[in-house]
C-alpha positions in Angstrom: 83.3 103.2 104.6 83.4 104.4 102.9 86.7 105.6 103.9 86.4 109.5 104.1 88.5 112.0 102.2 89.8 115.3 103.5 87.6 118.3 103.4 88.0 120.7 100.5 86.4 124.0 99.7 82.9 123.7 98.2 81.7 126.2 95.6 78.5 127.8 96.8 75.3 126.3 95.4 73.4 129.4 94.3 69.6 129.6 94.0 68.7 130.8 90.5 65.4 132.0 89.2 63.3 131.3 86.1 60.7 133.9 86.4 59.0 133.2 89.8 60.4 129.7 90.1 63.7 129.2 92.0 65.9 126.3 91.0 69.3 124.7 91.7 71.7 123.4 89.0 74.3 120.8 90.0 77.8 122.3 89.2 78.8 119.3 87.1 75.4 118.7 85.4 74.3 122.0 83.9 71.5 120.3 82.0 69.7 119.5 85.2 67.4 121.7 87.3 66.1 121.0 90.8 62.8 122.9 91.3 59.7 123.0 93.6 56.6 121.0 92.6 54.4 122.4 90.0 50.6 122.4 90.1 50.1 120.9 86.6 48.6 117.8 85.0 52.1 117.0 83.7 53.4 116.9 87.3 50.7 114.5 88.3 51.6 112.3 85.3 55.3 112.4 86.2 54.6 111.4 89.8 52.5 108.5 88.7 55.0 107.3 86.1 57.9 107.4 88.6 56.2 105.8 91.6 54.5 103.1 89.7 57.7 101.8 88.2 58.5 98.4 89.9 62.2 99.4 90.4 61.0 102.5 92.4 57.9 101.1 94.1 59.7 98.1 95.6 62.1 100.2 97.6 59.6 102.6 98.9 58.2 102.3 102.5 56.0 105.3 102.7 54.8 105.9 99.1 51.5 104.3 98.1 51.8 101.4 95.6 50.1 101.4 93.2 50.5 105.2 93.0 47.2 106.7 91.8 46.1 110.1 90.6 44.7 110.6 94.1 48.1 109.8 95.5 49.8 112.3 93.3 47.2 115.0 94.2 47.8 114.3 97.9 51.5 114.7 97.5 51.1 118.0 95.7 48.5 119.3 98.1 50.9 118.5 101.0 53.7 120.4 99.5 52.5 123.2 97.2 51.4 125.7 99.8 54.5 125.2 102.0 56.8 125.6 99.0 54.8 128.7 97.8 55.4 130.3 101.2 59.1 129.5 101.1 59.4 130.9 97.6 57.7 134.2 98.7 60.1 134.4 101.6 63.1 133.9 99.4 61.8 136.6 97.0 61.5 139.0 99.8 64.8 138.0 101.5 67.4 136.0 99.4 69.3 135.2 102.7 66.3 133.6 104.4 66.7 130.2 106.0 64.2 127.8 104.6 63.3 124.9 106.8 61.3 122.7 104.4 61.8 120.7 101.3 61.9 123.3 98.6 63.7 121.6 95.6 61.7 118.5 95.1 61.8 117.6 91.4 64.8 116.7 89.1 64.1 118.0 85.6 66.0 118.4 82.3 65.3 119.2 78.6 65.0 115.4 78.1 62.3 114.9 80.7 60.3 117.2 82.8 60.2 114.6 85.7 63.3 112.6 86.1 62.9 112.0 89.8 62.2 113.6 93.1 64.1 114.6 96.2 63.4 115.3 99.9 65.6 117.2 102.4 63.9 118.5 105.5 64.7 119.1 109.2 63.8 116.4 111.6 65.4 117.8 114.7 65.7 121.6 114.8 67.6 121.6 118.1 70.5 119.6 116.6 70.2 120.7 113.0 69.6 117.1 111.8 68.0 116.8 108.4 66.6 113.7 106.7 67.0 113.0 103.0 65.4 110.8 100.4 65.4 110.5 96.6 64.1 108.5 93.7 65.2 108.5 90.0 63.3 106.9 87.2 65.1 103.8 86.0 65.3 105.2 82.5 67.9 107.7 83.9 69.8 105.3 86.1 73.6 104.9 85.9 74.2 108.4 84.6 75.3 110.0 87.9 72.1 112.0 88.1 71.0 110.9 91.5 74.4 111.5 93.0 74.7 115.0 91.6 71.1 115.9 92.5 71.3 114.7 96.1 74.8 116.2 96.6 73.5 119.6 95.4 70.3 119.6 97.5 72.3 118.7 100.6 74.8 121.5 99.9 71.8 123.8 99.7 70.5 122.4 103.0 73.8 123.1 104.6 73.5 126.7 103.7 70.1 126.6 105.3 71.6 125.6 108.6 71.7 121.8 108.4 74.3 120.3 110.7 74.0 116.6 109.8 72.0 114.3 107.6 70.5 110.8 107.7 69.1 108.6 105.0 67.5 105.1 105.4 68.1 102.5 102.7 67.2 98.8 102.5 70.3 96.7 102.8 69.2 94.8 99.7 69.3 98.1 97.7 72.9 98.2 96.5 72.6 101.2 94.1 71.3 103.5 96.8 73.9 102.2 99.3 76.6 102.9 96.8 75.3 106.4 96.3 75.3 107.0 100.1 78.9 105.8 100.4 80.0 107.9 97.5 78.5 111.0 99.2 80.4 110.3 102.3 77.7 108.8 104.5 78.5 106.0 106.9 76.2 103.3 108.0 75.1 103.7 111.6 72.7 100.9 112.4 70.6 98.1 111.0 67.1 97.2 112.1 64.2 95.1 110.9 61.1 97.1 110.3 57.5 96.1 109.4 56.8 96.7 105.7 53.4 98.0 104.5 51.0 95.3 103.3 50.5 97.1 100.0 54.3 96.7 99.5 54.2 93.0 100.3 54.2 93.1 104.1 56.6 91.2 106.3 59.8 92.7 107.7 62.8 94.1 105.8 66.3 95.0 107.0 67.0 98.7 106.7 70.2 100.6 107.3 70.3 104.1 108.7 73.2 106.1 107.1 74.5 109.3 108.7 76.7 112.1 107.6 77.9 114.8 109.9 77.4 118.1 108.2 79.4 121.2 109.1 83.0 121.0 107.7 82.7 117.5 106.5 79.7 118.2 104.2 82.1 119.9 101.9 84.0 116.6 101.6 80.8 114.8 100.8 79.6 117.0 98.1 83.0 117.8 96.4 83.8 114.1 96.3 80.4 113.4 94.7 80.9 116.1 92.1 84.6 115.3 91.3 85.8 112.9 88.7 85.2 109.3 89.8 88.4 107.6 90.9 90.5 110.8 91.1 89.6 111.9 94.6 89.2 115.4 95.9 90.8 118.1 93.9 93.5 120.3 95.5 91.9 123.3 97.1 92.8 126.5 95.3 95.6 128.6 96.7 94.6 132.2 97.2 96.8 135.2 97.8 96.2 137.8 100.5 97.7 141.1 99.2 97.4 142.8 102.6 99.3 140.1 104.5 101.4 139.2 101.5 100.8 135.5 102.0 99.2 132.4 100.4 96.2 130.8 102.1 93.8 127.9 101.8 90.1 128.8 102.4 88.4 126.4 104.8 84.9 125.1 104.5 84.2 126.5 107.9 83.3 130.2 107.2 85.9 132.7 108.4 88.8 130.3 108.8 91.9 129.8 106.6 95.3 128.2 106.7 98.3 130.4 106.0 102.0 130.6 106.5 103.4 131.9 109.8 103.7 135.7 110.3 106.7 137.5 111.7 104.8 139.7 114.2 104.7 140.1 118.0 101.0 139.1 117.9 102.0 135.8 116.3 104.4 135.2 119.1 101.7 136.0 121.7 99.3 133.6 120.1 101.9 130.8 119.9 102.8 131.3 123.6 99.2 131.2 124.7 98.3 128.0 122.7 101.5 126.1 123.5 101.1 126.6 127.2 97.5 125.4 127.4 97.4 122.0 129.3 95.2 120.5 126.6 97.8 121.2 124.0 101.1 120.8 125.8 100.3 117.4 127.2 100.2 115.9 123.8 103.0 117.9 122.1 106.1 115.7 122.2 108.6 118.1 120.7 107.1 121.5 121.6 108.9 122.9 124.8 107.0 123.4 128.0 106.7 126.0 129.5 106.8 127.8 126.1 108.3 131.3 126.2 109.0 134.1 123.8 112.4 132.7 122.8 110.7 129.5 121.7 108.1 131.4 119.7 110.8 133.5 118.1 112.9 130.5 117.1 109.9 128.7 115.6 108.8 131.7 113.5 112.4 132.3 112.3 112.7 128.6 111.3 109.3 128.7 109.5 110.1 131.8 107.6 113.4 130.3 106.3 112.0 126.9 105.4 108.9 128.1 103.6 110.4 131.2 101.9 110.9 129.5 98.5 107.5 127.8 98.5 105.8 131.1 99.3 107.6 132.9 96.5 106.7 130.1 94.1 103.0 130.2 95.0 103.0 134.0 94.7 104.2 133.7 91.1 102.0 130.7 90.3 99.2 129.6 92.8 99.1 126.2 91.1 102.8 125.5 91.4 104.2 122.3 92.9 106.6 122.9 95.7 108.8 120.7 98.0 107.8 122.3 101.3 104.3 123.1 102.7 103.9 126.8 103.6 100.5 126.2 105.1 101.1 125.9 108.8 99.0 128.5 110.7 95.2 128.1 111.2 93.6 131.6 111.5 90.2 133.0 112.4 88.4 135.8 110.7 90.4 138.4 112.6 93.6 136.9 111.4 94.6 135.6 114.9 96.5 132.3 115.2 94.2 129.7 116.7 96.2 126.5 115.8 98.7 125.0 113.5 99.1 122.2 111.1 102.4 121.0 109.7 103.8 118.6 107.1 107.6 118.0 107.5 110.4 115.6 106.8 111.3 113.5 109.8 115.1 112.9 110.1 114.3 109.3 111.4 112.2 108.4 108.3 114.0 106.3 105.8 111.4 106.5 103.1 112.0 109.5 100.8 108.4 109.7 99.8 107.1 109.9 103.4 106.3 113.0 105.5 105.1 113.5 109.1 101.9 115.4 110.0 100.9 117.2 113.1 98.4 119.8 114.3 97.1 121.7 117.3 93.9 123.8 117.8 92.9 126.1 120.6 90.5 124.1 122.9 87.9 126.8 122.7 87.4 125.8 119.0 87.2 122.1 119.5 84.1 120.1 118.2 83.3 122.7 115.6 84.9 120.9 112.6 87.7 123.4 112.3 90.5 120.9 112.9 89.0 118.5 110.4 88.6 121.2 107.8 92.1 122.6 108.3 94.0 119.3 108.3 91.9 117.9 105.5 92.5 121.0 103.3 96.2 120.8 103.8 96.3 117.1 103.1 94.2 117.6 99.9 96.6 120.3 98.8 99.7 118.2 99.6 98.4 115.2 97.7 98.4 117.2 94.5 101.1 119.8 95.0 103.7 118.7 97.5 106.4 117.1 95.4 107.3 113.4 96.0 104.9 112.8 98.9 103.1 109.5 98.8 102.7 108.7 102.5 101.8 110.8 105.6 102.2 109.5 109.1 101.2 110.9 112.5 102.2 109.8 116.0 99.2 110.0 118.3 99.1 109.1 122.0 96.7 106.2 122.6 94.7 108.2 125.2 94.2 111.1 122.8 90.9 109.8 121.5 89.9 113.0 119.8 93.0 113.0 117.5 92.7 109.3 116.9 89.1 109.8 115.7 90.1 112.7 113.5 92.9 110.7 111.9 90.5 107.9 111.2 88.0 110.2 109.6 90.8 111.6 107.4 91.6 108.1 106.0 94.6 107.3 108.3 95.1 103.7 109.5 97.0 102.7 112.6 100.0 100.6 111.6 101.6 100.0 115.0 101.8 101.1 118.6 105.0 101.7 120.4 106.2 102.9 123.8 107.9 106.3 123.7 110.0 107.9 126.4 108.5 111.3 127.1 110.6 114.5 127.6 111.5 115.3 131.2 110.0 118.8 131.0 106.6 117.1 130.4 106.8 114.6 133.2 109.1 112.0 131.8 108.2 108.4 131.9 106.8 106.5 128.9 103.6 106.7 126.9 101.9 104.5 124.3 101.9 106.2 120.9 100.0 104.9 117.9 101.5 105.5 114.4 98.9 106.4 111.9 99.5 106.5 108.1 97.7 107.2 104.9 98.9 107.2 101.3 98.7 109.6 98.4 96.5 107.1 96.4 92.9 108.3 97.2 90.9 105.6 98.9 93.9 103.4 99.6 94.9 103.7 103.2 98.0 101.5 103.8 98.5 98.9 106.5 102.2 98.8 106.9 103.7 97.1 110.0 106.8 98.9 111.1 109.8 98.3 113.3 113.5 98.7 113.9 114.7 95.2 113.1 115.3 93.9 109.5 113.1 91.0 108.5 113.4 88.6 105.6 110.3 90.0 103.9 111.0 93.6 104.9 108.2 93.8 107.4 107.5 93.1 111.1 105.1 90.2 111.6 103.1 92.7 113.6 101.3 91.6 116.8 101.8 87.7 116.7 101.3 86.4 120.2 101.5 82.9 121.6 99.2 81.0 123.9 101.1 79.5 126.8 98.6 76.7 127.2 98.1 75.5 123.6 101.4 76.8 122.2 99.6 78.2 119.1 100.1 81.6 117.6 97.2 84.1 117.6 96.3 87.7 116.6 94.2 89.6 119.1 91.4 91.9 118.0 91.7 95.5 119.3 88.4 96.6 120.9 87.2 93.0 121.4 88.9 91.7 124.6 89.4 88.0 124.6 88.6 87.5 120.9 91.5 86.3 118.8 92.3 84.7 115.4 94.0 81.3 115.6 94.9 78.4 113.3 92.3 75.7 112.6 92.0 73.0 115.3 92.0 69.4 114.2 89.1 68.3 116.4 85.5 67.0 116.0 84.2 70.3 117.5 85.9 72.2 114.7 84.2 69.9 112.1 80.9 70.5 113.8 81.3 74.3 113.7 82.3 74.2 110.0 79.2 72.1 109.2 76.9 74.4 111.2 78.1 77.7 109.8 78.4 76.5 106.2 74.8 75.2 106.1 73.4 78.5 107.3 71.5 80.4 104.5 73.1 83.7 105.7 76.5 82.1 104.9 75.8 79.6 102.1 73.9 82.0 99.8 76.9 84.3 99.5 79.5 81.6 99.1 80.8 80.8 95.6 82.6 77.5 96.2 81.7 76.2 99.7 79.1 73.4 99.3 75.6 74.5 100.1 73.0 73.6 101.3 74.6 70.2 102.1 78.0 70.9 103.6 79.0 67.5 105.1 81.5 66.2 107.5 83.6 65.0 104.6 83.7 68.6 103.4 84.9 69.8 106.8 87.4 67.0 107.0 88.8 68.0 103.6 89.3 71.6 104.7 91.1 70.7 107.9 93.3 68.2 106.0 94.1 70.9 103.5 95.2 73.5 106.1 96.0 72.2 109.5 99.4 70.8 108.6 100.6 73.8 106.6 99.5 76.1 109.3 101.3 74.1 111.9 104.5 74.2 109.8 104.2 78.0 109.5 103.6 78.4 113.3 106.7 76.3 114.0 108.8 78.4 111.7 107.6 81.7 113.3 108.1 80.3 116.8 111.8 79.5 115.9 112.3 82.7 113.9 109.8 85.6 114.0 111.5 86.9 110.8 111.0 83.7 108.8 109.7 83.9 105.3 106.2 82.3 105.3 104.0 81.1 102.5 100.9 80.1 104.4 98.7 82.2 106.6 98.6 80.5 110.0 95.5 82.3 111.2 92.0 81.4 110.1 89.4 81.0 113.0 87.9 83.8 115.1 87.4 82.5 118.6 86.0 84.0 121.9 87.7 83.8 125.2 86.5 80.2 125.7 88.0 79.1 122.4 84.6 78.7 120.8 84.5 79.0 117.0 82.7 82.3 116.0 83.7 82.3 112.3 86.7 82.5 110.1 88.8 84.9 108.1 91.5 83.6 105.7 93.9 84.8 103.0 95.9 82.8 100.5 98.2 83.5 97.6 96.6 83.7 94.1 98.8 81.4 91.9 97.6 83.2 88.8 98.9 86.6 89.9 102.2 87.3 91.5 101.9 89.2 94.8 98.1 88.9 95.1 96.3 87.4 98.1 92.6 86.4 98.1 90.4 87.0 101.1 87.6 84.9 102.4 85.6 85.2 105.6 82.4 84.2 107.4 80.8 84.8 110.8 78.0 83.2 112.7 74.9 85.5 112.6 74.5 85.3 116.4 77.7 87.3 116.8 77.2 89.8 114.0 76.5 93.4 114.7 79.4 93.8 117.2 82.1 94.9 114.8 83.8 91.6 114.9 83.8 91.1 111.1 85.4 94.5 110.4 88.0 94.0 113.2 88.9 90.4 112.0 89.3 91.4 108.4 91.3 94.4 109.3 93.6 92.4 111.6 94.2 89.5 109.2 95.0 91.9 106.3 97.3 94.0 108.5 99.3 90.9 109.3 99.1 88.7 106.2 99.7 91.3 103.5 103.2 92.3 104.6 104.1 89.0 106.2 103.4 87.0 103.0 105.1 89.6 100.9 102.0 90.6 98.9 101.4 93.9 97.2 97.6 93.5 96.9 94.8 91.7 98.7 91.5 91.1 96.9 88.0 90.2 97.9 85.1 89.4 95.5 81.6 90.6 96.6 78.3 90.4 94.9 77.1 93.9 94.1 73.7 93.1 95.7 75.4 92.5 99.0 75.3 96.1 100.2 76.6 95.7 103.7 79.7 93.8 102.6 80.4 96.3 99.9 80.1 99.0 102.5 82.5 97.1 104.8 85.1 96.8 102.1 85.0 100.6 101.5 85.1 101.2 105.2 88.3 99.1 105.6 90.1 101.1 102.9 89.6 98.7 100.0 88.9 100.3 96.6 86.7 98.9 93.9 89.0 97.7 91.1 86.3 96.4 88.7 82.8 95.0 88.4 82.0 92.0 86.2 79.7 89.1 85.8 80.9 85.8 87.3 79.3 82.5 86.5 78.2 80.7 89.7 78.7 76.9 90.1 76.1 74.7 88.6 75.1 73.2 92.0 74.3 76.8 93.1 72.2 77.7 90.0 74.9 78.2 87.4 73.7 81.7 86.6 75.9 84.8 86.2 76.0 87.2 89.1 77.4 90.7 89.1 80.4 90.9 91.4 82.7 93.8 92.6 86.4 93.1 93.0 87.7 95.1 96.0 91.4 95.5 96.5 93.8 96.9 99.0 97.3 97.7 98.0 100.5 97.6 100.1 103.5 99.8 99.4 106.8 98.3 98.3 108.4 96.5 101.3 110.6 98.7 103.5 114.2 97.6 102.8 116.1 97.9 106.1 118.8 95.7 104.6 120.6 95.8 101.3 118.8 95.4 97.9 120.6 92.2 97.3 119.5 90.7 100.6 115.9 91.7 99.9 116.0 90.2 96.4 117.4 87.0 97.8 114.7 86.7 100.4 112.0 87.5 97.8 113.3 84.8 95.5 113.4 82.3 98.4 109.8 83.2 99.3 108.6 82.7 95.7 110.4 79.4 95.4 108.9 78.2 98.7 105.4 79.3 97.6 105.7 77.5 94.3 106.9 74.4 96.2 104.0 74.6 98.6 101.5 75.1 95.8 102.9 72.0 94.0 102.7 69.9 97.1 99.1 70.8 97.5 98.4 69.6 94.0 96.4 72.6 93.0 94.5 72.5 89.7 95.9 74.2 86.6 95.8 78.0 86.3 92.6 77.8 84.3 90.8 76.4 87.3 92.8 77.3 90.4 91.6 75.6 93.5 90.9 77.5 96.7 92.5 76.1 99.9 89.1 76.2 101.5 87.2 73.9 99.0 87.5 70.9 96.9 87.7 72.8 93.6 87.0 76.0 91.7 88.4 79.5 92.4 86.7 80.7 95.5 85.9 84.4 96.0 85.4 85.9 99.4 82.4 84.7 101.4 81.2 88.2 102.2 78.3 88.1 104.6 75.7 90.8 105.3 77.3 91.7 108.6 76.0 94.6 110.7 79.4 96.0 111.5 
């Protein structure tokens, strides 16, 4: 996932004309034009050259291969008349809604046929459109495909598209990366029969979906922004009539402004705050909510935002220390909800702020909440001084807000029981704390708590089995499934041998012996890890705040204790503060989300507990599902480089992506001196443990899961 970024305003994609031919130009690629097909010999030649290239033909399910002149003529005959009718309709009415593929060919001065595009409705009732594209390999790696697809989808949105889908072979990493970059998420995997003229057999295909509406602006603006920088801050506008700043939302007619000192504002506040759907989840907001409450809120808002409003009036691009954007308004200017970023008096981190929002229930499920909160976050990332972390407390049963937070890149860091105000029924409720950071694409996983720990973090969620006495981590959403230490049993050896010799596992593994993983190999792994894990478990049992140097969790098990796979992290001795990640899963239990849940859970615990600032996984770039999984879990791609594979596995170089997830500096509940002492103890213990394990020199650091060689993550093509 990739992980989604907040919605930001999208500049309109305008249809331009060259004589009688309409065209689109990607905003960041003015040298490109997207046009209809042309009835020319050059067009036939361009179609043939594109579709007969092996790097295009091998991925195509529906296109003939070889692609002949007859194939090209059939393509043109099927499209020219429909496109001519659409062009005539646009000439007569520039606001017409076109429900067909109109902009089909990517052109430039350099070539009159770079590639082709498709975007057309497949379900008019729901507004779902399908998309496809192909770019000639001579033009790969220039960002042309991304810009062209993003632009044609932005146009489709203006034609009424509500959502999009695209199907891509899982073995096609380039197109999978493009879909991720555009904000698509993989929905399902299936094996489909491949045409005989393309080789026959079956191939695994992923269907990627992207909800349109407000989130489409996120998709396109992310694709057209500078790579690695994230979405730009939405521009601040000024309403002279209302004398206020505002952010325009991607949902037409809606904006976010400051609060207004008017009786109408009081009326709207009272109405929204007394709605059961709003009041039940509002912890601080009084209930019943009267005019005195509204008056107090407006007065406070006017005072706290005064300086920021004045600064933005003088310079709309100014950085300020308070967010004045707190009122969501409709086209009539009426208050329909609110969104706030504020300093929490209980928050000890000076760079952290709290986030909250409400929206009138009549406007739910229209993308307005996502657009409003996303726009404010995007602005705050760039313009709110000193803010690096936003957090939000959301009740566990408030599934809609939980889902919205996830879409916006937040990650749940802990759940706690909160005493609810008496005026709202009293008692206690389970509240999840969600956080995201200011580094685009790096949602943090920070365990929190009230008690000081040696490494500055809570060892979040460690539980103990009363029967076996071993520690374990449960997997939310997967009842009965847990991550435990290795078991020193013949059954564990059998499971290791079975999974390691599977092609679905062995082919992605850098260091694990394959295809002949023996009992001696399994024995070596258990001898390497069982004792250190037992020592760590004993230390945690005696003192949950103990400094640990070994991850005691490795094996994913079902409710019977059966081995389903494993996930493990270990310190990288070459780089201080780095953990490496490795995991594998039996194919028979893939497709259930276990892989994603297990990786998320082990990273959530081990990163903070082992005092690391970064966890890293190495994934072959051709392994599209695992690259997608890394992005989905909030990892960012730090680099791509060639890695030489072991001689026993071919010895060739393979292109690998190095995915990382960073952690913030540890929360220091105690003194600096105490923390530094604990950190030094941890480092000394880690060095001692490393020496005791007799690792190889830094030039060839051994992985704790193998007999030698630095082992990257064993990333499988999971269907999670």
